[in-house]
N, C-alpha and C positions, 0 to 999 in steps of 0.2 A: 275349455277344454274338452266335452265330450265332441265337439264338432274339431278338435286337432287328434283324438282316436280315430275316428270316424275315416278323417282322412288320410291317417297313417296307413290304417288295417287296408283300406280302398289301394293306397298305392303300394302296398305288400303285394298284393292280388294279381301285379303287370309286374311285377320283377319274376325273371325267368327263378326256376327252383337252381339250378347251374351254379345263377352267380355266389348261391349260399355256400357252395363248395371250393372257391374258391377266395373266400373274402378270410383275412387273418383274425376277425373278432366283429363280432355281430350284437351290439347291444340289447336285441330283441330276442337270441336263440345261443343258445350255448352247442358246440358242434362237436361231437367225440367220434372216433373215425373205430369203425368195427372193424374185426380181422374176418368176420363172417359175412355171406352172403346174405343180401337185403331179405331173403326169405327165414334161413334162420335166423339172424338178429331178431326179426318181430317176433319169430317164435317164441324165441325165448324172451323178448319182453310182454307178449301175453303171457307167457307163464309166471311169471315174476311179479306181475299187476295180480293176478286172482291168487297165489299163491299168498298176498299179503292182504287178501282182504278186498281187493278193488273191483270194480264192475268195470267190464270192457264193454263198449256201449256200439262200438265199429270198427271197422277197416275198412281202408278206402286203399285200393289198386289203384294207382293212377296211371300205371304200367301195362294194367290190362285197359283199363277204362281207354286210353288213346288206340292200343292198338285194335278193338272193338270202335274206334272212331275212323280208322283206318290213318292213324298215326304210331309214329315209333316215339319211344321215349325208354330211355332204361329203368328198369328197374326203383320203384319208385312207391311206397308205402306209408300212411298214415295212422296210426290207433288211435281210437281216440276213447279217453278212459278217465274214471273220478271214484269219487265216494261223494256218496252226495249230502249225506253230513257234515262233511267240510264244504262242500262248493258251498253250501245255504249258509253255514257259519257266514260263506263269506259276503253271499248277494244279501244277509240281512245287515253287512254294514254301509254296503254300497250295493243296489239292485243294476246297476250298467255295468258291475264288470263279469256279469253272465255271458256278455258276449265272449268274453275269452274262456269260460267255461264250457263241458268237463274238459282236462287239459288234456293235450296233443304231442305226440313223439311221430318225427316225420323220421322214416328211413332210404335213404337211398343213393342209387350209382351212379359217380359223376362219371363226363367222359375218361378217365383212366382208368375205369372198374376198381377206383378204390370206394367202400361204405362208409356210410356215415350215419350217425344218428344226430338229429336235432331235436333239441327240447327248447321249451321257455325258458326265459331269463326269468323269472319270476320278482327279482327286487327289481326288474327295469319294469316292470308289471303293474306293481303293487306302487313305487312311483308314480307314474302315470296315473294312476287313480286313488292318487293323496293318501293311500291303506301303508300301514306300518308297516315293513320289510322283517321284522320280530313275529312272533307268534306263531298263529295259522297259514302265516306265508311261509316262514323259515321250515316252518313240520314238512309244507309239501314240496319245497326247493330240495329239503333232504331226501325226501322220499322220492323224487323223479332222478334226483342226483345216482341215488342207490339201486333204482330200476337202470337206469341207463349204466352205469359199472357194473354192475352183476350183468348184463344182457353182451360189453363187449369183452368181460373178461375168461380168457382159456381154464 
Protein backbone atom coordinates (compact mmCIF):
# COMPACT_ATOMS: atom_id res chain seq x y z
CA UNK A 1 0.00 0.00 0.00
CA UNK A 2 2.83 2.40 0.79
CA UNK A 3 4.37 1.69 -2.62
CA UNK A 4 1.04 2.56 -4.20
CA UNK A 5 0.91 5.89 -2.34
CA UNK A 6 4.52 6.78 -3.16
CA UNK A 7 3.91 5.92 -6.83
CA UNK A 8 0.75 8.04 -6.88
CA UNK A 9 2.50 11.03 -5.32
CA UNK A 10 5.40 10.68 -7.74
CA UNK A 11 2.97 10.55 -10.64
CA UNK A 12 1.22 13.70 -9.38
CA UNK A 13 4.47 15.65 -9.47
CA UNK A 14 4.64 14.94 -13.21
CA UNK A 15 1.14 16.24 -14.01
CA UNK A 16 1.04 19.93 -14.98
CA UNK A 17 -1.00 22.14 -12.66
CA UNK A 18 -3.03 23.39 -15.63
CA UNK A 19 -4.50 19.92 -16.12
CA UNK A 20 -6.35 20.22 -12.81
CA UNK A 21 -8.08 23.39 -14.02
CA UNK A 22 -9.95 21.51 -16.75
CA UNK A 23 -10.88 18.38 -14.85
CA UNK A 24 -14.48 18.03 -13.76
CA UNK A 25 -13.62 15.97 -10.67
CA UNK A 26 -10.32 14.95 -9.16
CA UNK A 27 -10.59 12.40 -6.41
CA UNK A 28 -7.45 13.76 -4.71
CA UNK A 29 -8.60 17.35 -4.42
CA UNK A 30 -11.61 19.58 -4.15
CA UNK A 31 -11.59 22.54 -6.55
CA UNK A 32 -13.48 25.80 -6.03
CA UNK A 33 -13.57 28.93 -8.19
CA UNK A 34 -12.57 32.20 -6.56
CA UNK A 35 -13.92 35.60 -7.62
CA UNK A 36 -10.71 37.19 -6.34
CA UNK A 37 -7.13 37.33 -7.60
CA UNK A 38 -4.62 34.71 -6.51
CA UNK A 39 -2.99 37.22 -4.14
CA UNK A 40 -6.30 38.32 -2.58
CA UNK A 41 -7.55 34.75 -2.23
CA UNK A 42 -4.28 33.70 -0.60
CA UNK A 43 -4.35 36.73 1.75
CA UNK A 44 -7.88 35.77 2.79
CA UNK A 45 -6.93 32.11 3.36
CA UNK A 46 -3.93 33.07 5.48
CA UNK A 47 -6.06 35.41 7.59
CA UNK A 48 -8.77 32.79 8.11
CA UNK A 49 -6.25 30.10 9.11
CA UNK A 50 -4.65 32.42 11.67
CA UNK A 51 -8.01 33.65 13.00
CA UNK A 52 -9.01 30.03 13.67
CA UNK A 53 -5.86 29.38 15.68
CA UNK A 54 -3.99 27.51 12.95
CA UNK A 55 -0.35 27.95 12.08
CA UNK A 56 0.91 29.02 8.66
CA UNK A 57 4.20 27.22 8.11
CA UNK A 58 5.00 28.45 4.60
CA UNK A 59 3.66 30.09 1.47
CA UNK A 60 5.21 29.06 -1.83
CA UNK A 61 4.94 31.43 -4.77
CA UNK A 62 5.43 29.16 -7.78
CA UNK A 63 4.87 32.06 -10.19
CA UNK A 64 7.70 34.07 -8.62
CA UNK A 65 9.93 31.00 -8.50
CA UNK A 66 9.30 30.36 -12.20
CA UNK A 67 10.11 33.99 -13.00
CA UNK A 68 13.37 33.77 -11.06
CA UNK A 69 14.23 30.70 -13.15
CA UNK A 70 13.59 32.68 -16.34
CA UNK A 71 10.28 30.93 -17.02
CA UNK A 72 6.67 32.04 -17.23
CA UNK A 73 3.88 30.69 -15.06
CA UNK A 74 0.49 32.17 -14.29
CA UNK A 75 0.03 33.21 -10.66
CA UNK A 76 0.20 30.09 -8.51
CA UNK A 77 0.68 29.89 -4.74
CA UNK A 78 0.51 27.16 -2.13
CA UNK A 79 -0.05 27.74 1.58
CA UNK A 80 1.12 25.11 4.08
CA UNK A 81 -0.78 25.22 7.36
CA UNK A 82 -2.16 23.17 10.20
CA UNK A 83 -2.35 22.44 13.87
CA UNK A 84 0.41 20.35 15.44
CA UNK A 85 -2.10 19.00 17.99
CA UNK A 86 -4.39 17.63 15.27
CA UNK A 87 -1.61 16.40 12.99
CA UNK A 88 0.09 14.61 15.85
CA UNK A 89 -3.09 12.69 16.64
CA UNK A 90 -3.18 11.39 13.06
CA UNK A 91 0.52 10.51 13.03
CA UNK A 92 0.06 8.59 16.28
CA UNK A 93 -2.46 6.41 14.41
CA UNK A 94 -0.22 5.99 11.34
CA UNK A 95 3.17 7.74 11.18
CA UNK A 96 3.29 7.41 7.38
CA UNK A 97 0.47 9.95 7.04
CA UNK A 98 3.11 12.54 7.90
CA UNK A 99 3.73 12.67 4.15
CA UNK A 100 0.34 14.41 3.80
CA UNK A 101 0.90 16.87 6.65
CA UNK A 102 0.82 19.77 7.21
CA UNK A 103 -2.17 20.50 5.01
CA UNK A 104 -1.85 22.54 1.83
CA UNK A 105 -4.17 24.70 -0.21
CA UNK A 106 -3.23 25.75 -3.73
CA UNK A 107 -4.50 28.89 -5.45
CA UNK A 108 -3.81 29.36 -9.15
CA UNK A 109 -4.92 31.25 -12.21
CA UNK A 110 -5.74 29.14 -15.26
CA UNK A 111 -5.05 29.97 -18.91
CA UNK A 112 -8.40 31.79 -19.14
CA UNK A 113 -7.61 34.03 -16.17
CA UNK A 114 -9.98 32.20 -13.81
CA UNK A 115 -8.74 31.70 -10.24
CA UNK A 116 -9.11 28.32 -8.55
CA UNK A 117 -8.61 27.06 -5.01
CA UNK A 118 -7.55 23.43 -4.63
CA UNK A 119 -7.68 21.63 -1.31
CA UNK A 120 -7.02 18.01 -0.42
CA UNK A 121 -9.84 15.48 -0.51
CA UNK A 122 -9.30 14.27 3.03
CA UNK A 123 -11.74 11.37 2.73
CA UNK A 124 -9.68 9.94 -0.13
CA UNK A 125 -6.46 10.46 1.80
CA UNK A 126 -7.94 8.75 4.87
CA UNK A 127 -9.06 5.85 2.70
CA UNK A 128 -5.61 5.48 1.12
CA UNK A 129 -4.10 5.19 4.62
CA UNK A 130 -6.80 2.82 5.85
CA UNK A 131 -8.09 5.40 8.33
CA UNK A 132 -11.66 6.12 9.33
CA UNK A 133 -12.91 9.27 7.58
CA UNK A 134 -14.87 10.27 10.69
CA UNK A 135 -13.48 11.81 13.86
CA UNK A 136 -10.29 13.78 13.31
CA UNK A 137 -10.42 13.53 9.51
CA UNK A 138 -14.01 14.81 9.46
CA UNK A 139 -13.09 17.78 11.67
CA UNK A 140 -10.13 18.56 9.41
CA UNK A 141 -12.35 18.32 6.32
CA UNK A 142 -14.88 20.68 7.89
CA UNK A 143 -12.11 23.14 8.81
CA UNK A 144 -10.61 23.11 5.29
CA UNK A 145 -14.05 23.44 3.69
CA UNK A 146 -14.77 26.38 5.98
CA UNK A 147 -11.47 28.07 5.12
CA UNK A 148 -12.05 27.67 1.39
CA UNK A 149 -15.70 28.76 1.56
CA UNK A 150 -14.89 31.91 3.52
CA UNK A 151 -11.91 32.75 1.30
CA UNK A 152 -14.04 32.84 -1.86
CA UNK A 153 -17.14 34.48 -0.35
CA UNK A 154 -17.95 38.05 -1.39
